[in-house]
N, C-alpha and C positions, 0 to 999 in steps of 0.2 A: 874293577868298576870303571876305571879310566879307559882301559882298552876297549871296553864295550861302547863307550860314548864315541870314541874315535871311529870305530867300525861303522856305527850307525850314521855318521856324517858322510861316509863315502857315497852312499846313494843320493844324497842331496846334491852333491857336486855333479854327479852324472845328470841329474834332472836339470840343473842350472845350465850345464854345458849344452844339453839338447835344446833347451829353450833359446839359448844364445845363438846356437847354430841356425835354428829355424828363423830367428829374427835377421841374422846376417844374410841368409839366402833370400828372404823376403825383400830386404833393402837392396840387395844386389839385383834382384829381379826388377824392382821398381826403377832403379837407376838405368839398368841396361835396356830393358824392354820399353820403359817409359821414354827414354831418350830416343830410342829407335822409332817409337810411335810418333813422337813429336817431330822428328826430322822428316819422316815421310808425309805426315800431315801438312807440314809447311810446303813441301815440294808439290803435293797434290793441290794445295790452295793456289800456288803460283800457276799451275797448269790450268785450273778451272778459271782463274782470273783472265789469263791470256785467251782462252777459248771464248769466253763470254765477250771480251772486248773485240776480238776478231769477228765473231758472228754479228755483233752490233754494228761494226764498221761496214760489213758487207750489206746489212740491211739499210744502213744510211746511204749507201751508194746504189740502192735500187734492187738488191737481191730479194728473192722470195724466201718464205720461211723454209721451204725445202732446201734451198741453197745455203741458208744460214745453218741448218742442221749439218749439212755436209761440211761447212766451214769449221764447226765445232770439232768434228772427228778429224778433219785434216790437220788442224793445229795440234790437237791432242797427240796424233800419231807422230808428228815431228818432234814433239817434246819427249815422248816416250822412247824415241830412238836414241836419246842422249844416254851415255853410259851411267851417269849418276842416277838415272831413273829405272835401272834394270829391274828392281823388285816390283815397282808399280807397273812396269810393262808386263811382268808375268801375272800380275793381279787382274789386269783388264782382259776381258774376252770380247774382241772386236770381229770375230769370225762371221757373226750374223748381225747385220745392222739394218734397221728399218727406217729409212729417211722419210717415209710417208707418215710416220707417227712421231709424236713428241717423246714417247718412250723408245728411244733408239735401240737400247739394249737393256738388260736387267740392271745395268750399272750406270747408264747414262740417260738422264731426263732433261729435255730442253722444252721450256714453256715460253710463251710470248704474252706480253702484257701491254695494255694501253697506257698505263702510267707506272712509274717505278714503285708506287706505294700499293698497287693492287695485290691482293692475295688470291684472286680467282683468275685463271688464265683467260685471255681474250679469245673471242670467236672470230675476230676480224683478221683478214688476210694481210693487213698492213700494220698490225700492232708493232711498234718500233723497239720495244724493250725485250731483251732476251735474257732468260734466267736459266743457268746451266747447273745441274747437280750431278756430281760423281759420287756414288754411294756403294757401300758393302764391299770394299776392297780389302781382301784378307792379306795380312802380313805374316812373315815368319816369326815364330816364337823362339825365344832362347830359354830363359829360366821360367818364363810365365806359364809354360805348359805344366809345370809342377802343380800350379794352382788351378789347372783346368781353365785358363783364361785365353780366349782367342782374340787376337788383335785385329781390328778392322778400322779403316779410316773412311771418312766421307768429307766432302767439301762442296760449297755452292758459291755462285757469283752471279751478278746481274750487270749487264751493260746496256747502254743506250745513249741517245742524244742528250747533250747537256741543255740547260736552259740557254736562252739567247745570250750570246757573248757581248760583253762590253768591249769595245775596241779602244784601247788606251794608248795615248801618245805623249811623249815628253817634249818633242821637238817640232810641234806644229808651228807653222808661220801663220800669223793672223790674217789670212786672205782666203778667198773662196773662189772656186771654179764651178760654174753651173753645169751639172751633168744631166742625163736624160734617163730616168728609170725605165722608160718604155723604148729606149733606143736599142741599137744592135747589140748582140751578145756574141760571145765566142772569141776565137783567136783574133787578136788585133784590136779588140774593144774592151774597155773597162768602164763600167757605169754609163754605158751608151756613148762613150767618147773614143774616137780612134787614137791609137798610140802613135808616137813619133810626130805628132802635129804640134804647131805653135798655138798657144792659147793666151788670151788676155786674162791675167789673174787679178788685176786691179785696173779699173778704168780711170780716166782723167776727167777733169771737170768740164771738158768740152764734149763729153759723150752723154748718151742717154742710158743711165745705169739699168742693168737687167733686173735688179732687185728693188726698184723703187727710187723715187727722188731722194737725194741726200745720202744714198748708200753707194759706196764705191768699191764693193766687194771686200770690205774689211769686216772682220768678225771679232767677237769677244770670246776669249778663252778663259774659262773658269771665272775667277774674280777680277780679271784684268779689265781696265777701262781707261780711256784717255790716251793722249799722245805718247806719254812716257812708256806705257806698256806696249803700245804699237811699235815704238822704236826698238825696245828690247826684243820683242818677238821677231821683228824683221832682222835684227842682228844675230839672232840665234840664242838669246838669253831666255831661259824658262821663266814664265810669270810666277808670281809668288804662290799661286794655288797649286803648283806642281803639275801633275799630268792631266791631260784632257781625255775624258772617256765619253763615248757615244754608243748608242744602240740604233738599230734600224727600225725599231718600233717601240711604242710605249715611252716611258720616262727616259729622258736623255737622248731622244731621237731628233731633237731640233737644235739648231745652231743660231744663237742671237747675233744679229749684225751689229757693227759699230758704225753708227751714222757719222757722216763727215768724211772729207777727203784726207785730212791729216797728212798733207803733202810733205811738210818738213820732217816730222818724226819718221814717216815711212821711208822716205828717201835716205835719211841719215842712217837708219838701221840697215836697210837692204844694201846700200852701196858699200858698206864695210866689206862685204863678201867679194866685191870687185875692186878693192884697194883704194877706196875714197873715204876719208874720215872728216866729217863736219859735225859741229855741235858737240854734245857730251858723249862722244864715242872715241875710242882710241885703238891703235893697232895691237896693243898688248891684250886687252880684254876681248877685242872683236877682230881677230886676224883675217886677212884676206885669203882667198883661195890660192892654191899654188899656181893656178892658171887663170888669168883675168882677161884673156883675149876676147874681143868683141868684133862682130861684123857690123853690117849696116843696121841702123834702127828700123824697126818695123813701123809701117804706116797704119794708123788706126782711124776709121771713119767715125762719124758722129753717133753711130749706133754702138760703138765699142767693138766693132768687128775688124779683123785684119783685112787690109786692102791687098788684093792679088796675093793669095797665099803661096802660090808657086814661086813667084819672084821673091817674096819675103823669106821663104825657106832656103832659096838658093843663095841669098846674100847674108843670111844670119849665120852666126857661129853656133853650130849645133853640137849635140853631145858626141856624135861620131868624130867631129873635128877635135873636140876636147880630149877624148880618150886616145886618139891617134897621136896627137901632139905630146900628151903626157907620156905615152909609151916610148916615143922616140927621144924625148928629153930635149927637143929643139923647138924653136918657135915656128909656127905654121905660117901660111901665106897671109893670114889676117892678123898676125900678132906683131907686136913691136918688141924691141929689146927690153927685157925686164918684165914682160908679161908672164913668162913662165919661170918659176924659181925652183930651187931644190925642194924635195918633198919634206914636209913637216907633218907629223901625225895629226895635229889639230887643224890642219889647213887642207887636207885632202877632201875633195868634193864638197867644199863649203857652198858651192853653187847648186847643189841638189837640195831642193826645198820640199818639205812635206806639206801638202796643201789639202785642205778639206774640199771634198766634192759634194755638192748639195743639189737638191731639186728646187730650182728657182721659179717653177711654174706658178703663175698667179700672184707673185709678189710684186706689188706696185705701190706700196706706201712706205712711210718713214722707217722707223725701227722695225725690223722684220725677224721672224723666226723661220729658218730654212730647214727643210727636212734633210737629215743626214743620209748620204749614200755611201760614203767611204772616204778614203784619202788617196791621193796620188803623189808620186815623186816627179817633180818637174825640174828641168834644168834651166837655170836663169841665163838667158841669152844676152841680155843687155842691162845696163844700169837704169835707174829710174830718174827721170828728169825732175829737177827741183821746182819747175814751174807748174802751176796748177793745171794749165791747159793740156799738157802732155805728160802728166804724172801717172802714166800707165806702166804696168809691169807685164812683161812677156816671158813666157817659159815654154819649153818643149816637154810634152807629156811622155815620160819614160815608161812607167809601170805603176801597178797598184802597190801602194806602200804597205808593208807589213806592220802589224800592230800587236801589242800584247793583249791576248784575248782572255778575259776573265768571265766565267759564267755568272750572270747577273742574279739568277735565282728568282727573278720577278716576272719573266715573260714565258709564254707558252713554249714548251720544249720543242726543239727541232725547227722553229720558225726563224728564218734569217741565219746569220753567221752563228755556228755552234761547233762543238767538237763532240767526240764520243768518249764517255767516261764510265767508270764503275759506280754502281749504287749499292747501298746496303740492302741485303735481302731481308724483307720483312719477316719477323718472327724467326730469325735464324741468327745463331751466334757464330756461324762459320765465316760469313763474308766480311 
């Protein structure tokens, strides 16, 4: 009897072994083929993201939809040439590509949309958002073929212009230069102003201010107000509110002026950059520039304009002089002993000021709100006089100042400063 029981159990063990082997093969298949599928899915998503961004960038720079389709395949081809993408390269068939159609191949679809939320492709030739789909790409099977499972991957992405960028600065000086939104554009001009010229960034009390009586081109940054904040801003100390952010339209597009001349605080703060400390400022917290050379003071007329610009620029200490003297490490013709000192990290180019540029057209009353155009980097050529009659600030316009751009999400896309970004594809879990 006992022998019979033992023999009957031998068949159970064989069944259990068979089931266990099947489970082991299934788990191995899931691990091997699943990992392989996920790896290539990730690689394909990276490629479709790159192609969508590149095509959107081309559109943003004036390309046609035909050229955008070409851009998709161009970047895809470059990525497929990488050795890591050899299997996906074999899966794509690019022998016949129709750039006149949104369905470029059986595997590549490129559609254009008016907004990133649209689900129906646009019929307009200037639709700025491009949606790219790579689909039905077959992959090699390992153990998955035992279960008659064919692996395929697909991916989609959408690119286009961001919403209007907020241009954010941490180191603005609370002064304003009036630009011209309708002025010249192109090389040598920024916001209608020619580069390398001298500009009055703050007028004195003997001039007729361009932005209305009582305004001397001083502005409020964030929550700042009053002489103390003007002094800190001129000296290069950020106001309590942190960064200043502006847009070129809509909310945040205007700059409030700070009425009053505020001669004492303005000169005390600004002159620290040129090695003069008066009032509640000191050389430790507000160091001088490594080079404090100055030329002759610029003459300003009653309208706040520079008298004889050619002579003024010839006699002023300009940025070219500053850069050359710093490079040589010796004092120039317009410098005295001690004007140029050894380089210290926190003292290099303290004379470069980030100044807001605004549209002052039509501003002729007290406290004003000036339309924001941008910001420029100005080289401080001379110190500011402590007397109210001549308390003007003069600087040389060097270049457009860079800012940290943050999509605001509140303005019409593509209008004004913006970048090109990826968007989630509606009704898709791929992007």
